[in-house]
Structure formats: structure tokens, C-alpha cells
C-alpha positions in Angstrom: 8.9 -4.2 -10.8 8.2 -2.6 -14.2 4.5 -0.9 -14.9 2.9 -2.4 -17.7 0.4 0.6 -18.4 3.2 3.2 -18.3 3.9 6.0 -16.5 0.7 7.4 -14.9 0.0 11.2 -15.3 -1.1 13.3 -12.3 -4.9 12.7 -11.0 -5.3 16.2 -10.7 -5.0 16.9 -15.0 -8.1 14.9 -15.1 -10.5 17.7 -14.9 -8.2 20.2 -17.0 -8.5 21.0 -21.1 -6.8 22.9 -23.0 -8.2 22.1 -26.3 -7.2 25.0 -28.1 -4.0 23.6 -28.6 -5.3 20.0 -28.5 -5.7 17.0 -30.5 -7.1 19.1 -33.5 -4.3 21.3 -33.6 -1.9 17.9 -33.1 -3.9 16.4 -36.3 -3.1 20.0 -38.5 0.6 19.4 -37.6 -0.2 16.2 -39.0 -1.5 17.3 -42.2 1.3 19.9 -42.7 3.5 17.4 -42.3 2.5 15.5 -45.1 2.0 18.3 -47.6 -1.5 20.1 -46.7 -2.0 23.6 -46.5 -3.5 24.1 -43.4 -5.4 27.4 -42.4 -4.9 27.6 -38.7 -7.6 30.3 -37.1 -7.7 28.1 -33.9 -4.9 30.6 -32.1 -4.5 34.5 -31.7 -1.2 34.5 -33.0 -0.8 38.2 -34.7 3.1 37.4 -36.4 1.5 33.8 -38.1 -0.6 36.3 -40.0 2.1 38.9 -40.7 1.2 41.3 -37.9 4.5 42.8 -36.6 5.3 43.8 -33.4 6.0 47.5 -33.5 9.4 48.5 -34.2 10.4 51.1 -31.3 9.8 47.9 -29.1 12.5 45.8 -31.0 15.0 48.5 -30.5 13.9 49.3 -27.2 14.7 45.7 -26.3 18.0 45.3 -28.3 19.2 48.9 -26.8 19.0 47.3 -23.2 20.0 43.5 -24.0 23.2 44.5 -21.7 21.2 45.5 -19.1 18.8 42.1 -19.4 21.6 39.3 -19.0 21.0 38.7 -15.1 18.2 38.3 -12.5 16.0 41.3 -12.0 13.5 41.8 -8.9 10.8 39.3 -8.7 8.1 41.5 -9.2 9.9 42.7 -12.8 12.4 45.8 -13.6 11.2 49.0 -12.6 10.5 50.8 -15.4 8.4 48.5 -17.2 6.1 48.5 -13.9 6.5 52.4 -13.6 5.1 52.3 -17.1 2.5 50.2 -16.0 1.5 52.6 -13.0 1.4 55.6 -15.8 -1.1 53.7 -18.1 -3.4 53.1 -15.2 -3.2 56.5 -13.9 -3.9 57.8 -17.3 -7.2 55.8 -17.1 -8.1 57.1 -14.0 -6.9 54.3 -11.8 -5.7 56.1 -7.8 -3.4 54.8 -5.3 -1.4 52.2 -7.6 2.8 52.4 -7.3 5.4 49.9 -8.8 4.9 47.6 -5.7 1.2 46.9 -6.6 3.0 45.7 -10.4 3.9 42.3 -11.0 5.7 41.2 -14.3 5.3 38.1 -15.7 5.9 35.5 -18.5 2.6 36.6 -20.1 -0.6 37.0 -18.1 -1.0 33.1 -18.3 1.7 32.4 -16.0 0.3 35.5 -13.7 -3.3 33.8 -13.9 -2.0 30.7 -12.1 0.4 32.5 -9.6 -2.2 34.9 -8.9 -4.7 31.9 -8.1 -2.5 29.5 -6.5 -1.8 32.1 -3.8 -5.2 32.3 -3.3 -7.3 29.2 -3.1 -7.8 26.5 -0.9 -9.4 23.0 -1.4 -12.7 23.6 -2.7 -12.8 27.4 -2.8 -15.0 28.7 -5.6 -13.8 31.2 -8.5 -16.5 32.4 -10.6 -15.7 32.5 -14.3 -17.9 33.3 -17.5 -18.9 30.6 -19.5 -17.9 31.0 -22.5 -14.3 31.7 -21.1 -10.7 31.4 -22.1 -10.2 27.9 -20.8 -6.8 28.6 -19.1 -8.9 30.4 -16.5 -10.6 27.1 -15.4 -7.8 25.0 -16.1 -5.7 27.1 -13.5 -8.4 27.1 -11.0 -8.8 23.5 -11.0 -5.2 23.0 -11.1 -4.8 25.5 -7.8 -7.4 23.2 -5.7 -10.3 25.3 -6.6 -13.5 25.1 -8.4 -14.4 26.7 -10.8 -17.9 28.1 -11.2 -19.3 28.9 -14.5 -22.0 32.2 -14.8 -23.9 32.1 -18.4 -22.8 34.5 -21.0 -25.5 33.8 -23.2 -25.6 33.9 -26.9 -29.1 35.4 -26.9 -27.6 38.5 -24.7 -24.9 38.9 -26.9 -22.9 37.3 -24.7 -23.3 40.4 -21.9 -23.6 38.1 -18.4 -26.6 39.0 -16.2 -25.1 40.3 -13.0 -28.3 39.3 -11.1 -28.0 35.7 -12.1 -24.1 35.7 -11.2 -25.4 37.1 -7.5 -27.0 34.2 -7.1 -24.2 31.8 -7.6 -22.1 33.7 -5.0 -21.6 31.2 -1.7 -19.6 30.8 1.6 -16.9 29.6 -0.6 -16.5 32.1 -3.2 -13.5 33.9 -3.1 -13.0 35.5 -6.7 -15.0 36.5 -10.2 -13.0 36.5 -13.1 -14.0 39.2 -15.5 -12.8 39.0 -19.1 -13.5 42.4 -21.4 -13.4 42.5 -24.0 -14.1 38.8 -24.2 -12.2 36.0 -25.4 -13.8 34.1 -27.1 -16.9 36.1 -28.1 -15.5 39.6 -28.8 -18.1 41.1 -26.4 -17.8 44.1 -24.7 -19.2 44.8 -21.3 -21.4 47.9 -21.2 -20.5 50.5 -18.0 -23.7 49.3 -16.3 -22.7 45.5 -16.0 -19.4 46.4 -14.8 -21.2 48.4 -12.2 -22.9 46.1 -10.5 -20.1 43.4 -10.8 -18.0 45.9 -8.8 -20.6 46.4 -6.3 -21.5 42.6 -6.2 -17.8 42.3 -5.5 -17.2 44.7 -2.7 -20.9 43.1 -1.4 -19.3 39.7 -1.5 -16.2 40.5 -0.6 -14.8 38.9 -3.5 -11.1 39.5 -5.4 -12.0 41.0 -9.1 -9.5 39.2 -11.8 -10.0 41.6 -14.8 -8.6 39.9 -17.9 -8.0 43.1 -20.1 -5.2 41.9 -22.4 -7.7 43.2 -25.5 -8.3 46.6 -23.8 -7.7 48.9 -27.2 -8.9 46.2 -29.5 -12.6 47.6 -29.9 -14.8 48.3 -32.7 -17.4 50.4 -34.2 -17.3 53.0 -31.1 -17.5 50.4 -28.2 -16.5 51.7 -25.4 -13.6 49.8 -23.1 -14.2 50.5 -19.4 -11.1 49.4 -17.1 -12.5 47.3 -14.0 -10.0 49.1 -12.2 -12.1 52.2 -12.5 -14.9 50.9 -10.8 -14.2 48.9 -7.8 -13.0 50.2 -4.5 -13.8 48.6 -1.6 -12.5 45.3 -3.1 -9.3 44.6 -4.5 -8.6 44.5 -8.3 -6.3 42.6 -10.1 -6.0 44.0 -13.6 -4.5 41.7 -16.2 -3.1 43.2 -19.7 0.1 42.6 -21.4 1.9 42.9 -25.0 1.1 39.4 -26.8 -2.2 40.9 -28.4 -2.7 44.8 -28.8 1.2 45.5 -29.4 1.5 42.0 -31.4 4.2 40.2 -29.1 3.2 37.0 -28.3 6.5 35.6 -28.0 7.9 38.5 -26.0 5.7 36.5 -22.8 5.6 39.9 -21.1 2.5 40.0 -19.0 1.4 42.3 -15.6 -0.9 42.0 -12.8 -1.5 45.3 -11.1 -3.3 45.4 -7.9 -6.1 48.5 -7.1 -8.9 49.3 -4.8 -8.8 47.4 -1.2 -5.2 46.7 -1.2 -4.2 47.7 2.1 -6.3 44.4 3.6 -4.9 42.3 1.1 -0.8 42.7 2.7 -0.8 38.4 3.3 -2.0 37.7 -0.3 0.1 39.9 -2.4 3.3 38.8 0.0 2.5 35.0 -0.8 2.3 36.2 -4.5 5.7 38.0 -4.2 7.0 34.4 -2.4 5.5 32.3 -5.6 7.0 34.9 -7.9 10.5 34.7 -6.2 10.3 31.2 -5.9 10.8 31.5 -9.9 13.5 34.1 -9.6 12.1 36.4 -12.4 10.1 37.0 -15.5 12.5 36.8 -18.6 14.5 40.3 -18.8 14.9 41.0 -22.2 11.2 41.8 -23.2 10.5 44.0 -20.1 12.4 46.6 -21.5 10.0 47.0 -24.3 7.0 47.9 -21.7 7.9 51.5 -21.6 8.3 52.3 -25.0 5.3 49.9 -25.7 2.9 51.5 -23.2 4.3 55.4 -23.9 4.8 54.9 -27.4 2.3 55.8 -30.3 -0.7 53.1 -30.3 -0.6 51.3 -34.0 -3.2 48.9 -32.8 -5.8 51.9 -33.4 -4.8 51.7 -36.8 -5.6 48.4 -37.1 -9.0 48.6 -35.4 -10.4 51.6 -37.3 -12.4 51.2 -40.6 -10.0 50.5 -43.3 -7.6 49.0 -41.1 -6.7 44.8 -41.3 -8.5 44.1 -38.1 -11.7 46.3 -39.0 -12.0 44.9 -42.1 -11.5 41.3 -41.2 -14.1 41.7 -38.7 -16.5 42.9 -41.4 -15.7 40.2 -43.7 -16.6 37.5 -41.0 -19.9 39.4 -40.2 -20.6 39.7 -44.1 -20.1 36.0 -44.3 -22.3 34.9 -41.7 -25.0 37.4 -42.5 -24.9 35.7 -46.3 -24.7 31.9 -44.5 -27.8 29.8 -44.7 -26.3 28.2 -41.8 -24.8 31.1 -39.5 -25.2 32.9 -36.6 -23.5 35.6 -34.8 -23.5 38.3 -32.7 -20.9 40.8 -33.6 -17.9 41.4 -31.5 -17.3 44.7 -30.5 -13.9 43.9 -29.3 -11.0 41.3 -29.4 -9.7 39.2 -32.1 -12.2 36.7 -32.3 -15.8 35.7 -33.5 -17.7 33.4 -31.6 -19.9 31.9 -34.8 -23.0 29.7 -34.1 -24.7 27.4 -36.1 -28.4 27.6 -36.3 -29.6 24.0 -35.2 -33.3 24.2 -37.0 -31.1 24.2 -40.1 -29.0 21.3 -38.6 -30.3 19.7 -36.1 -27.9 17.1 -36.0 -24.7 19.6 -35.8 -21.8 18.7 -33.2 -19.1 21.2 -33.0 -16.0 19.0 -32.1 -17.1 16.6 -35.2 -17.7 19.7 -37.4 -14.3 20.7 -36.1 -13.0 17.9 -37.4 -14.7 17.6 -40.4 -13.1 21.1 -41.5 -10.3 20.2 -40.7 -10.1 16.8 -42.6 -11.8 17.8 -45.7 -11.2 21.6 -46.0 -7.9 22.1 -44.2 -9.2 24.8 -42.0 -8.7 24.5 -38.4 -10.9 26.1 -35.9 -11.9 26.1 -32.4 -15.0 24.2 -31.1 -17.4 25.9 -28.9 -17.0 23.3 -26.0 -13.8 23.7 -25.8 -14.5 27.2 -24.0 -17.0 25.3 -21.3 -20.0 26.1 -22.6 -23.2 23.5 -22.0 -24.3 23.8 -26.1 -22.6 22.1 -28.9 -23.0 24.5 -31.9 -20.4 27.3 -31.7 -16.8 27.5 -33.1 -14.3 30.6 -32.8 -12.3 31.9 -35.2 -9.9 34.7 -35.3 -10.0 37.8 -37.4 -5.9 38.1 -37.4 -6.3 36.9 -41.2 -6.8 39.3 -44.1 -10.2 39.4 -45.4 -9.6 37.8 -48.8 -8.5 34.4 -46.4 -11.4 34.9 -44.6 -13.7 35.1 -47.5 -12.2 31.7 -48.6 -12.5 30.2 -45.4 -16.3 30.6 -44.8 -16.7 29.4 -48.2 -15.3 26.0 -46.7 -17.7 26.2 -44.0 -20.4 26.7 -46.1 -19.4 24.2 -48.3 -19.4 21.7 -45.3 -22.9 22.7 -43.6 -24.0 22.5 -47.2 -23.2 18.8 -47.1 -24.5 18.2 -44.0 -27.8 19.6 -44.5 -27.9 17.7 -47.7 -27.5 14.1 -46.1 -28.5 14.7 -42.1 -27.2 12.0 -39.8 -24.3 11.3 -42.4 -20.8 11.9 -42.0 -17.7 11.5 -44.4 -15.0 9.1 -43.2 -12.8 11.6 -42.2 -13.3 10.2 -38.3 -9.5 9.7 -38.5 -8.9 10.5 -34.8 -11.5 10.9 -31.8 -11.8 14.0 -30.3 -13.7 12.1 -27.0 -11.5 11.6 -23.8 -11.0 8.2 -22.9 
């Protein structure tokens, strides 16, 4: 008998969100098809703003295409894994070999696989709030429960280890640390990371350290690799080519395990089983890893004074400083700013409605703060990938929209053509 209600999706997706590419983004595509020019600041996609992958990486991939036509080892090609080991050793991480490195189709795939190999029904994972929402989604999809620890705006989005410790329960299996942070750009102080490492060791937690923005820091902010601090617990460092090396489309990421690996054989075998089930990661771009990690680090020019990312970040800070309505904890790293709106000036502000109005009226696409699993409604995330002139124009449009809110509090223009609320 035909189901008149159509094909029903899995109940397991009910609590899964990824609004960065959700309804707002789909509406932006509709507007572009109608001929509007949309400034899309919702995703950190360097190529969309003219930032190219280093030529040496492209050549390394092309020169090894003949070696990329068959399956490789489920953990990845040896030269790529060995390059990751050498990078870790150069940073002071000991006891790592190529056997502890897994290459995947981007960090996104590895987040899913590392959690799937670990979690049973109801197991808990400590996840930052705000977070990169894939972490929360992957915990949920793999039958776990994401317990969000606050990274508060009033503390420049740096977490409090003592507050996190109070959230640990008998069901807690792991803690996720995103440093430099997406979406806030916070770079965590060494003392905070030390305290989190000791907490993980005391409570026997796996540390998942998302370090995809590891070399993307500004104004002397110090990035401290978590694996250099975790000694008596298992630490998984996740990184890849997509951000620092501007190679999002290559889909190459890695997870490298360090610390107490001798007690983790069953878990790592389970992870290898999952890696085998998908046969292997895409091979061609793996040949760019050795060149990327061992070659000239062009990201340093981009984040230094005068560099593209440095100047764009400065343009955001200046624009917020000149605004009547906006606040910002200056990002110390990554490629985003998590901008706040002063609710004393705009008490009725709602981040989802603002994002929709900004798209419909000003043709700028941003990600509302609630997309990142926060309990408040007065933030939004933008990327600092565009040039400074584009960002000045963006903030001019934002200020115009917020000024219109202030003139007519509680009133919105008739741009509510789509609903962002879940049915």
C-alpha cells in the first residue's frame, strides 16, 4: 500500500543539525539563480575567495597520478603517514609511528570514524559550546550524547577546566578540544590545555584534539599541540590540508594517535576495521601531503601583518569597533569571527531572523550563532577569507540592517519568505 506521507527519514537524524549548509544556504542558491550576487561568508572555503593551493602540492599530485589508480592501504599511503609522523616529532610529540596515523577523506570522515569505533548507546562526549557542529552531529549519529561545556563570550570563549570537570560522569568517554577554535577564533592558553590534559588523565578520557587551524594564528598567539601535553591518556590529533594549505577539495585529513596507545589496541583495531570497510581514502591528493608538510609554509605570509588573512581580520575588528551594535572577542586564530550583538541596544534581536533578513535584504550570507550549539541568540559567524574591502562593505550592510531594527524595534521587513524553524 502506498504511503501517502512519502518516504520517512531515519529517526536518528531528528536531533542532527548542520545549518552552515542548511536552509539559509539553500535560499542563497535560489537567490543566485535569480541573478542576485550573494556574498557568502557562511563557510570557510579559501578557493571561493581566490586563495589557491600551493603550486608545489598540485605538481606533487599530478606527478604521482600513475601511483594513484589503485586502492592504497586502509590507513593511507606510507609517504603521507610518515610526513605526519615527522611533523608531530618536530613539534615534540614522541612515540608515534606511521602505524598510529590514519589518512581519511577530510577530517570530517575521521571525526565520524573515530567516534563510531568508540561509542555505545548513551556514552557521553564533552563537546565545546560553541562547537563546530559536525562534532555534536557525529556524537549523536553514533548513538552517543554530546554534553556541551561552555566557552563563554565574557571569557573570550576560553573554557574553564574546573567547570568542565563537573560535567564528567561515569558515562563520559572523551573530550573534544577545538584549538584554534571554530567558530570563535579563540586560541587556548597553555595553562588551560595543561589542565584539560590532566583532567583527561585522571578520568581516563580520550582527547580528540581538532587542530585543523594549527598554523593559522595572529598577533603572537601561541598554538600548543595537545599531544605534547597528554601523556597518560590517549590523544587523537586531527588535522588536514583543507585550511592551512587551502586544499578543501582535496579531501585529505589525518588522525594521529599518541599518549597511552599501548592500552588502546582494541580501539585502534576497531578504527582500522572501519577504515577497511570504506577500502581507503581517495588516493591522488594523499601524494600532496609530504610536499605540504615538508615544504615552504606559505600560510605564515597570509597571517602576518600585511598578509591577506591578517588584514581581513583587522578589518573585521575595526568595523566592529566602529559599530553601534556589535561586539567581538578578537580572534587569535583560525579564519572566523564570532560576532556578538549588544542586546541592550537591540533587546529583540534573534540571530536566525537576522541572518535571514541580511540575506534577503542585503544579500550577505552568514551563519547564525545557534548553528554552533549555543544557548544564546545574539551571535553570528563570518569568515575572514574575503579581502578587507569586501568585509568593509559587508559590515556597512550589517550596520544598515541593525540600524533599521533600532528604528523600528520588534518590526521586520517582509523578508520572511522561508522559515528557519524546524517543523
